[in-house]
N, C-alpha and C positions, 0 to 999 in steps of 0.2 A: 419459605416466607421471603417476600421481597425485602431487601435491605433498604434502610433509609439513607439517602445521600447525606454525607457529612457537610457541615457548614463550610469548612475550608474548601471543599471541592465545589460547592455552589458558588462561592466567591470567585474561585479560579475561572469557572465557566462564565460567570457574569462579566469578568474583566475582558475576556476574549470576545464576548458578544458586544461589549461596548466599543471594541476596536472596529466593529463593522460600520460604525457611524462616522469614522474619520474620512477625511477627503480622499486620502490615498486608497482606502478600501473601497469607497463608493465609486471612484474613478475606475478601479480595476474591475469591479463587478459590472459597471456600465459597458466597458469594453467587451467583456464576455457576452453580455446580453446582446449587444449590437451584432456580434459575430455569430450569435446562436450557438455558442460553444458550451458544452457541459463540463462541469468540474466535479470531482468526487467530493470536494469541499462542501458543495451545496447538496448534491444528490444523496450523499450518505450522512448529511447533517453533522459534518465534522465539527467538534467543539473548538478547533483551532482556526477556523476559517477567517475570523476577524484578524487575528495576529498575522496569519500568512498573507492575506490579501493586502494588509497594511504594509507588508514588507515586499510586495510584488511577487510573491510566490503563489503558485497554483498547481494542482495536479489535474491535468486534463483528462477528462473521461471520454474516450472515443467510443464509437459504435453505439451511440445513443445512451439513453438513461433508463432503459428497461432490461431487466434480467430474466433469464429463462429458468432460474432455479429459485428455491424458496428458503434460503438460510434464515433461521429464526432470529438472528441478531442484526440483520442488515436492513437499512432504511430504503435501499434502492427499489424502485417500483417493479412489481412482478406482473407483466402482461405479455401480449404478443408484441415482439419488438419490430421496429421498422427496418427496412434495408439500410445498409451502410451508406453514409453520406460521402459521395465521391469527392466533394469539395473540401472535406474536413481537413485533409493533410495540408492543403494550401492555407486554409484559414488559421490553423494552429501555427504553422511556420511563420506566418505574417505576424501573429500575436506575439510569438517568441521574440521576433525582431523588434517590434514596437516596444515591448516591455524591457528589452535588454536582458532577457533570461539567459543564463549560462548553463543551467542544469535543469533539464526538463523531465518530469515524471509523467508517464502515461499509464492510465489504467482503463479498464472497461468492465461493463457488466459481463457475466458469463453468457456467451452466445452459442448455446448448443444447437440453435437452429441453423447456423452457418456450417457448411461442409468442413471448413478449416478452423472453426471456432473463432474466427476473426484474426488469425495469425497473419495473413497477408496484409490486412489493413494496418495492423501494428507496424509491420515492416515498411509499408508505404509511407506512413506518417513519419516514422523516424528518419527515413531516407530524405524526405522532403524537408524536414527540420534541419538536418545537417547540411543539405545542399544549399539552402538559403542562409544558413547561419553557421559558417565554418567555426569549428572549435567548440560548439555547443555539445554537451554530453546528454545522453538519454538513458533513462531508467524505466523500462517497461515493467509494470506490475501486472502479471498475466494470470488468467484463469488456468485450470489444469488441462484444458484441451482434451478432456476425457482420456488422458494418458497417451495421446498420439504424439510420439516423439518427433515425427516429421513436421508437425505444425510448430512445435517449439523451435526446431532448427530453422524454420522460416524466419521467426522473430530474431534469432541469433544471427542470421545472415545480414541484418542491418547494423551489426556491430555495436550493441549497447555497452555502456560502461558497467551497468549492473543489471542482472536479471533477477527480478523479485517475484516471489510467489508466496502468499501467506498460508501458513499451516493453521492459523486462527485459534485453535484450541487443542486440548489434549485428546488422544485417541478415544479415551473412555467416554467422551461427550459427543462424538461425531454423529451418532445416530439420531440424537435429539436436537442437535444444533445446526449441523451442516448437511442439509438435505441434498442428496445427489453427489456429494463429495466423498472422497476416500483418503484416509490418512496416509496410507502407504503409497497411493498413487501420487500424492503431492510430494512425498519424499523422493519417489522415483524421478519425478520431473526435475527436481532440484539437482539430483545426482546426475541426471543425463546432461543437464546444462554444464555442469562442471567437467563432465567427461569429454564433450565435444567442443567446448570453448573454455578451456582451463584458465585463461587469463581474464575472463569476465567474472567479476565478483558476483556472488549469489547472496540473496537476502530473503529473510522471512520474518513474519511477525505473528504474535499471539496476544490474546486478551485475557485479563483476569476478571473474575467475578461471575463466571458462568457455572461454578460448582466444582472446579478443579482443586486438587490438593497441591501443596508445595512439591511433594515428591513427584507427582505426575508432571508438573511444569518442568522440573529439573530433568526428568527423563526425556521430555520432548525437546528440550534444549540440547541434550546429549545426542538424540536422534538426528537433529539438524546438523550438528557438528560432524556426526558420523558420515553424512553425505556431502560434507565439504562446504556447508553454508558459512559465509564469511561475516555477514552483518545480521543483527537481530534487533527487533523492536518489541517492547512489551508495554501495554497500556491498559487502562481500566475500561471494561465494557460499560457502556451507557445505553440503556434501552431507548430506542427511538420513539416508542409508543407503548401503550399498555397491551397492544396486540403482539408485541415481540417477547422474546425470552426475558424472563425477569432477571434482575440483578440480585444475585444471592449474597454478595459481600462487596465491600469497598476496601481495597488495599490501602494501607497507610503509606505515606511517603517513604518511611524507613524501609519498607519492604522493597520498594523499587531500587533503593540503594544496594540492598543485598543482591537483587537480581543483576544489577550492573557488575558487582563483584563476581558473582557466579559466572556470568557470561565471559568475563576476562579469564577466569580460571579454566574454563572449558576451551578456550582458544579462539573465541570470536575476535576478529580484527577490530570491530567496533560495535557498540550497542547503544540504543536509546531506550531508556526505561523511565516511565513517569506516568502519572495519572491520565494526562491528556495526550500522551504520545500515540501517534498513529503511524502506520507503516511508511507513509511518505513525508512525515514531519521532518523538516530541515534535512531533507534527503541529501542535498549537495554537501552540506557540512559533514554528515556522517560518512559519505563516500570519501571525502578528502581525509578524514580521520583514519579510515581504513587503509587508504593508499599510503599514508605516512607510516602507519604501523607495519604494513607489509615491507616497506623499504627498510625500516629499522630492524625488522626480523631477518632480513636478507643479509645484513652486514655481518 
């Protein structure tokens, strides 16, 4: 049975939507529209987009706004995608310069139609960003590349600060929620990143409310730590429409506090846990927290 959204969460989402009407947020959105750039903030109907655009933050969605898979939780359009936009790297690099962004998150729909899954495009965009904006850090949030480690290594060749790949949910729910994905393939990708680029932090995220149990979530967090993942995010699943997977429960704020404590106990360098937390939410701040924690641990 679909759970009823609690009043406190409705109010939280409403406040973020109201932020979309501010001058700063509308100016940011206009800039994206003029440049014909996609953001995951809009494509995935992120509940934080008002807050983030108001602060000048955005997660750029490269390789178009159409996905080749059919995950039951995701709002991104599922159709035949268009070829990659060769001008995209330049447009994003210019937007980063104009906005004064110092930490850039890039993601994409899954592009199983491309021979390299879009890895080369990820690398080109990151290299263009850093060439035009010295000192800017990049965090690619990548698909699983169907387990092809050579494609992952192409992304890593652009020297990201963080390599992110979301596990999304517990393994027991994969067959009904993550169509075309594989839990262990995702873990293997994160493990390979740490193996070939040990200084690059790795990051993953998962959602609550799809039918998982606390024990399953804790085991998933342990699995992520076992392959060296450094940062983790946990947030509430919100169904984009009635056609998507139903929300089976809404976690209370106190539960996120417990997951923050659990993440610390398991050895994650940093975590972000909260109802509206998404994998790229305040990514730069989470990265800085992890770097500081790593320095303290090294003393």
